[in-house]
N, C-alpha and C positions, 0 to 999 in steps of 0.2 A: 495585459501584463501577464507574463508567465511566471509560474511559481517554481520552475525548475532551475536547479543550479547548472552553471556552465558545464558542459560535457556529458549531461544526461539527456536522454530523449524526452521531448516534450509530450509525446504520446503516452509515456509511462506516467508522467504527472497528471495528464488528463484522465487516464484510467484510475489513478488513486483517488482523484477527486469524485469520480462517479462511484467508486467503491465506498467512499465515506458518506457522500450525499445520499446514497440509496442504501444506507445501512441496513434497514430492515429487509430489503431484498436479498442481501449477501451474507448476513450474519444470523445465527440462530439467537434464541433467548439467552443463552449462556455467554454470548459474545464470541463464539467460534465461527469461522468461515463455513458456509454451507457449500454444496457442490457448485452452485453457480458463482459464488464468490471465489471459490478455488480456481475456477476457469479464468476469471479476470485477473486474479493474483499471478497465475502462471504466466499470462500474457505480459504482465509487468515484469516479472522475474526474467523472462527471456530478453526483454529489451534492456534491462539493467545489466544482465550478464555480458551481453554484447558490448556495451559501452564501458563497463567498469567490472572486470573480473575479480577485483579485490573484494567485492561484496559477497563472494561465494560463502564464506564461513557464516555471516549474518543471515543470508538467505537460507542456508541449511537450518539454522535455529528457528527461523519463522515457519519453515515448512514443517518442522517437527511439532510446533505448538502454534498453530495458525489463529491466534486470538487477536482482538483489536489491539490490544497493548503491544504485541509483537510486531504488528504491521506499522504501528505508529513508531515504533523504534526504527524500523527500516526506512520509514518515510523521512525521518530526521536526517538521514544520510543524503538525500537527493531533492527534497521538496523544501523550498524556502518559506513558503507561507505557513501561518500558524496551524499546524495539523491538529493539535490538541483541541483547540478552539472549534475548528471545523468539525471534528469528531464529536464533541460534546454537544454541539448545536443540533446535529441530526440524529444522535443516538438517544436523545430523550423522547 
């Protein structure tokens, strides 16, 4: 079962799941993306902008403040599965 909404690339959803499941590898202690996480995030961004350029403003905000909260806000736009539950499950 795919968690991606129609019209969005499945690869972006798969990368988001990896980013959240491996939270401790991609975020620092304060909940901000580290350099490895930034690389994964930028791959997600490229895919999303190619499929839906209307997300440009939201992506701009997330790039300015790359926290877990911001990324979850972006995920709500294209990811159908419960991202908050997934994030809290792995962030602890």
